[in-house]
Every structure is written in structure tokens, then in C-alpha cells.
C-alpha positions in Angstrom: 55.5 27.3 -132.9 56.8 25.1 -129.6 57.2 21.5 -130.1 56.9 19.0 -127.6 60.3 19.3 -126.2 59.5 22.5 -125.7 56.6 22.7 -124.2 58.2 19.4 -121.6 60.2 22.1 -120.3 57.9 25.2 -120.0 56.0 22.3 -117.7 59.2 21.2 -115.9 60.2 25.2 -115.2 56.8 25.9 -114.1 57.3 23.2 -112.1 60.5 24.2 -110.7 59.8 27.6 -109.9 56.0 26.6 -108.0 58.3 24.5 -105.8 60.8 27.2 -105.2 57.6 29.6 -104.4 56.4 27.0 -102.0 59.5 26.5 -100.1 60.3 29.8 -100.3 56.5 30.1 -98.7 56.6 27.5 -95.8 60.5 29.0 -95.1 58.8 31.8 -94.1 56.2 30.5 -91.9 58.8 28.8 -90.3 60.9 32.2 -89.5 58.1 33.7 -88.1 57.3 30.9 -85.5 60.7 30.4 -84.6 61.2 34.2 -83.9 58.2 34.3 -82.4 59.8 31.3 -80.0 63.2 33.3 -79.6 60.8 36.4 -78.1 59.0 34.5 -76.3 62.2 33.7 -74.7 63.5 37.5 -74.4 59.9 37.7 -72.0 60.3 35.3 -69.7 63.3 35.4 -69.3 62.6 39.0 -68.2 60.1 37.4 -66.2 63.1 35.4 -63.6 62.3 32.2 -65.9 65.2 29.8 -67.6 63.1 30.3 -71.5 64.6 26.3 -72.2 62.6 25.1 -69.1 59.7 26.9 -69.6 59.7 25.5 -73.3 60.5 22.2 -72.2 57.0 22.1 -69.9 55.5 23.2 -73.1 55.8 20.5 -75.5 56.4 18.2 -72.6 52.3 19.9 -71.4 51.9 19.3 -75.3 53.1 16.0 -76.2 55.0 14.3 -73.7 52.0 11.9 -72.9 49.9 9.5 -74.6 46.9 11.5 -73.1 48.7 15.1 -73.4 49.4 14.0 -77.8 45.3 13.2 -77.9 44.4 16.2 -76.7 47.0 18.2 -79.1 45.3 16.8 -81.6 42.0 17.4 -80.6 42.6 20.9 -80.2 43.8 21.2 -83.5 41.1 18.9 -85.6 38.5 22.4 -85.1 40.9 24.8 -86.1 42.7 22.6 -89.0 39.0 21.3 -90.5 37.6 25.4 -89.8 41.2 26.7 -91.3 41.0 24.3 -94.9 37.8 26.4 -95.5 38.5 29.1 -95.1 41.4 28.4 -97.1 39.4 27.8 -99.8 37.4 30.6 -99.3 40.4 33.0 -99.2 42.6 31.7 -102.4 38.6 33.1 -104.2 39.3 36.0 -103.2 36.3 35.6 -100.8 36.6 36.4 -97.3 35.0 34.4 -95.0 35.8 36.5 -91.5 32.4 34.3 -90.1 33.5 31.1 -89.0 33.2 31.5 -86.0 29.1 32.0 -86.6 29.1 29.6 -89.2 30.7 27.0 -86.5 28.4 27.5 -83.5 24.6 27.1 -85.8 26.4 24.5 -87.3 26.8 22.8 -83.9 23.5 23.9 -82.9 21.1 22.0 -86.2 23.6 19.6 -85.3 22.7 18.6 -81.9 19.3 19.5 -82.9 19.3 16.9 -84.9 20.4 13.6 -82.2 18.1 15.1 -79.9 15.2 14.4 -81.9 16.3 11.3 -83.2 18.3 9.5 -79.7 17.6 6.0 -80.7 18.8 6.1 -84.5 21.7 3.8 -85.0 25.4 5.1 -84.8 26.2 5.2 -88.1 22.7 6.6 -89.6 23.0 9.5 -86.8 25.8 10.7 -87.1 25.9 11.1 -91.1 23.0 12.9 -90.5 23.8 15.3 -87.6 27.4 16.4 -89.6 25.1 16.8 -92.9 22.9 19.3 -90.5 25.6 20.9 -89.2 27.2 21.2 -92.6 24.6 22.3 -94.8 23.4 24.9 -92.0 27.2 26.8 -91.8 27.2 26.7 -95.2 23.6 28.1 -96.3 25.0 31.1 -93.0 28.2 31.6 -95.0 26.2 31.8 -98.2 23.9 34.8 -97.2 27.4 36.9 -97.3 28.1 36.2 -100.8 24.5 36.6 -102.0 24.8 40.1 -100.4 27.4 41.2 -102.4 26.8 39.5 -105.5 23.6 41.3 -104.9 24.0 44.5 -103.1 28.0 44.7 -103.6 27.9 44.6 -100.2 32.1 43.3 -98.5 31.8 40.2 -97.2 34.3 40.8 -94.5 31.8 43.1 -92.7 28.8 41.0 -93.5 30.6 37.9 -92.2 31.9 39.9 -88.8 29.0 41.1 -88.3 26.5 38.1 -89.4 28.2 36.1 -86.2 27.4 38.0 -83.8 24.1 37.3 -84.7 24.8 33.9 -84.6 26.2 33.5 -81.5 23.7 35.9 -80.1 21.1 33.8 -81.7 22.5 30.4 -80.2 22.5 32.3 -76.6 19.0 32.9 -76.8 18.4 29.2 -77.4 20.6 27.5 -75.4 18.1 29.4 -73.2 14.9 29.0 -74.1 14.0 27.2 -76.6 16.2 24.1 -76.4 17.3 24.5 -72.6 17.8 21.2 -70.5 14.4 21.5 -68.6 15.3 22.2 -65.4 18.9 23.5 -66.3 20.1 27.1 -65.3 22.4 26.9 -67.8 23.3 27.8 -71.0 23.0 24.2 -72.7 20.4 21.6 -73.8 20.0 17.8 -72.7 22.9 15.6 -73.4 23.3 13.9 -76.4 21.9 10.2 -76.3 25.1 7.4 -77.1 24.1 7.0 -80.9 25.0 10.5 -81.0 28.8 10.8 -79.7 31.3 10.5 -81.9 33.2 7.6 -80.8 37.0 7.4 -79.4 39.9 6.7 -81.3 42.2 6.2 -79.2 41.0 4.5 -75.7 41.8 6.7 -72.2 41.4 9.2 -74.0 39.6 11.6 -75.8 40.2 11.8 -78.8 37.8 11.3 -80.9 37.5 10.2 -85.2 36.6 13.6 -86.1 40.5 13.6 -86.3 40.8 10.9 -89.1 38.0 12.7 -91.0 39.9 16.2 -90.7 42.9 14.3 -92.0 40.9 12.6 -95.0 39.1 16.5 -95.2 42.5 17.7 -95.4 43.4 15.4 -98.3 40.0 15.4 -100.5 40.3 20.1 -99.9 44.1 19.7 -101.5 43.0 17.4 -104.1 40.3 19.2 -104.7 42.3 22.7 -105.0 44.8 21.3 -106.6 43.7 18.4 -108.9 40.0 19.7 -110.2 38.4 22.4 -112.5 36.8 23.5 -109.0 39.9 24.5 -107.6 41.1 25.9 -111.2 39.3 28.3 -111.1 39.0 29.0 -107.7 43.1 30.0 -108.2 42.8 31.6 -110.8 40.2 33.7 -110.2 41.6 34.8 -106.6 44.3 36.2 -108.3 42.9 37.8 -111.7 38.7 37.7 -111.5 38.6 40.2 -114.4 40.9 37.8 -116.4 38.9 35.1 -114.9 35.3 36.2 -116.0 38.2 37.0 -119.8 38.6 33.2 -120.2 35.1 32.1 -119.4 35.0 31.3 -115.3 31.5 31.9 -113.9 33.2 34.0 -111.3 30.1 34.5 -109.7 29.7 30.5 -108.7 33.1 30.5 -107.7 32.5 33.1 -105.1 29.4 31.1 -103.6 31.1 28.0 -104.0 34.0 28.4 -102.1 32.1 29.9 -99.1 29.7 27.3 -99.3 32.3 24.5 -99.5 34.2 26.9 -96.5 30.9 27.1 -93.7 30.5 23.8 -94.2 33.9 23.1 -92.8 33.1 25.3 -90.3 29.4 24.0 -89.8 31.4 20.6 -89.7 33.9 21.5 -87.2 31.0 22.5 -84.6 29.4 18.7 -85.3 32.4 18.5 -83.7 33.0 19.9 -80.8 29.5 19.3 -80.1 29.0 15.1 -80.6 32.9 14.9 -79.8 33.5 17.0 -76.5 31.0 18.6 -75.1 28.1 16.1 -75.6 25.2 18.7 -76.2 24.9 22.4 -77.1 26.6 25.1 -74.4 26.5 28.9 -75.1 30.2 29.4 -75.4 31.8 25.9 -77.6 33.8 27.7 -79.8 37.5 29.2 -77.6 37.8 31.6 -80.5 38.4 29.1 -83.3 36.7 30.3 -85.8 39.0 33.6 -85.7 42.1 31.6 -84.9 41.7 29.3 -87.8 42.1 32.2 -90.4 45.9 32.6 -88.8 46.4 29.0 -89.1 45.1 28.8 -93.0 47.6 31.9 -93.7 50.4 30.7 -91.7 49.4 27.3 -93.7 50.1 29.3 -96.6 46.3 28.4 -97.7 48.0 25.2 -98.3 46.0 21.9 -96.7 48.9 20.5 -95.7 50.8 23.8 -94.5 47.0 24.3 -92.3 46.9 21.5 -91.1 51.3 21.4 -89.5 49.6 24.9 -88.1 46.6 23.8 -86.8 48.3 21.3 -84.5 51.5 23.8 -83.7 48.5 26.3 -82.0 47.2 23.1 -81.0 50.6 22.3 -79.0 50.3 26.1 -78.0 47.9 26.4 -76.3 47.6 22.6 -75.3 50.8 23.5 -72.7 50.1 27.0 -71.5 48.6 25.2 -68.8 51.3 22.8 -68.0 54.0 25.9 -68.3 52.2 27.6 -66.4 52.1 24.7 -63.7 55.7 23.6 -63.9 57.6 26.2 -63.8 55.1 29.9 -63.2 54.9 30.9 -66.3 52.1 32.2 -67.2 49.5 30.8 -69.5 49.1 34.5 -71.5 53.2 34.2 -72.4 51.5 30.9 -75.0 49.2 33.8 -76.4 51.2 36.8 -76.3 54.2 34.0 -78.8 51.1 33.6 -81.1 49.9 36.6 -81.9 53.9 37.6 -82.2 54.1 35.2 -85.1 51.1 36.3 -87.1 52.7 40.1 -86.3 56.0 38.8 -87.5 54.1 36.7 -90.5 52.4 39.8 -91.7 55.1 41.8 -91.2 57.4 39.9 -93.2 55.0 40.2 -96.4 55.0 44.0 -95.3 58.7 43.9 -95.3 58.6 42.1 -98.2 57.3 44.8 -100.2 58.8 47.9 -99.2 63.1 46.4 -100.2 60.5 45.1 -103.2 59.5 48.9 -104.0 63.1 50.4 -103.1 64.3 48.3 -105.6 62.1 49.7 -107.8 62.6 53.2 -107.1 66.2 52.9 -107.3 66.2 51.3 -111.0 63.9 54.2 -111.8 66.4 56.3 -110.6 69.1 55.1 -112.3 
């Protein structure tokens, strides 16, 4: 039997271990970023440009002025909000690769609500649009899990294919039933002022969606680490069979985590439509749903890490054009750096597994 002192010591030891694991994970992400920047510097040098000048221009473009900071944070919004949704799903071992399609459909349904009720007060209309986007994204994501639970269909393949269905369906809509009358472009009519997200920083495009994103990051962190639902997600993700033996309703965990993930992607779509484009357009996302997967992994499936990774990627994307203009380094070099971060991050895990296996083999041989 353990006494209270023993239980307290075990709890402290567990907290120390978890803190050490968190620091190690954070260190690996930071290491991947630094190494990618070093390799990027070598490539930039081979192009005949001083890497320090290039990175200085990159940083200035991302954080040098009030407007550049606003644009960086604005770019981080869809990455962060979609990334925390992916975090919840991935932690439950539900691999949602369909956030892009969920974002498209969420944006479309939000805009349809905005166009249907243009005179409603913003305090009513904007929440209705957000709810419509979240419900649509959640339902679209939920289909993939239902197929998994009913027919054991792989959710990764399902969500990838459903991306194409969603994107082409939206393309048909904006070129047909909901296309702006008289416009040759694939877009809807513009939203009324009541359906547009308010700006929170004057003389910039930064809208209230950024504040909502921060709140959602805090909420997601609370849900994952401080609630029964979050505990069930984490346990199920680590060992589904042990979870079932412990009485956890694994099917509900799978479905609810995907519904949450799809809802976040739909919310990101609402932010893009009501905060940036002020209408639905054919190519409303520049791959946010895919990049958010990288952001979630780089953030170690931790909502707060996801936010930092989203700001990093937002800064890289916004600063790229300034770097190209100032020193002549093509913006594609930044894309290369992003890919290097991914490769090095994944490679670090593979290298770690190889080292562990080599150590095991040595012990067996001894």
C-alpha cells in the first residue's frame, strides 16, 4: 500500500518526467528550425547573396513594421486554428488530412449565411456565420470517421479524397449557383458590412479572428490537458486497446475528436471569407489545411506550440516577398526552408529510432 507521501513523490516524479519530455520535444523542433535555416543560408550563399542580408530582409518583411506584424499574425490565424484541430484528432490517432476541404466547405456555408441575412446585426450575424462554418466542417470531417467505424476504411485516404470532392464542389458552386451575377470570376457577391469581421489594429487588415484564435488555443489546451475528454483522447491515442479495457468509449473519442478538428477547419474558413476576402472565392486557401498539418507536428501536438509554429510559418511566408525584392533571393527559397524543417523534424525522429534500435541490438549481443 502506498501512503500519501509515496503518492506525492510519484506525482512529482511523473511531473518531472513530463516536463523533461516537453523540453526535449521543444528542443527537437527548435533544432530542426535552426538546422533548416543553416542549410538555407548555405543555399543562399551559393546564389551569391549574403545570408545575413537575406535573413535580415526576411525578418524585416515579417516583423519590421506594424503592418508586416499584422500580416504575419493574419497569416498565422488559419494555420493556428486549423492546427489545433488537427492536434486534437492526431492525439486520438485519427489522422485528419482533410482540413483543406473542411476549410473550403466551412467558408462557403459561412458566406451563404452572410449573403442570406445581410441586414442582421453583426453581433448576431457573425456568430451565425461562424457556427455554420464550424458545423459544416465538422460534418464533412465526421463522414470519414463514420466510414472508418462502419467499414474500417482508412481515414487518411478518405480525407484526402474528400478534399478533392469538397474543393471541386465549391468550384462548381462559385461558377454556378452562388456566382456573383455578371462576374466571369469564380466568386460570390461581396458580403455586407455586417458580415465582415471588425479590424482590431487600425491601418492594417488584422481582424478579431486573431483574438478568437488565441482564445481557442487556450480553450484547446484546457480541453486536452484538464478535462476527462482530453484525457480520453490522449490515452486512446497511445493505446486504443488499453482504453477499451478501461471502459473508454473509443468510437466516441474518434468521432468527437474529428468533429472538433473539422469544426476548427471550418472556423478557419469563416475567418478567411469574412475577414480577408469578404466573399467566397474559388481559391480561398493557399494550402492552409495542408500546411497546418506541418504546423501541428512542429508544435509537438501541443496547442501552444502550434501557435508558435503558426507564427513562424506565417512570418516566413510574409517575409519571403520582401527578401526577394530586397536582395534578389527567390521566394521559393523560403518554401525550401519550410520543406527542410519538415524533413529534418521527421528525420530526427527516424534517426532517434535507429539509435535506439542499435542500442537494443548491442544489449542483445552482449
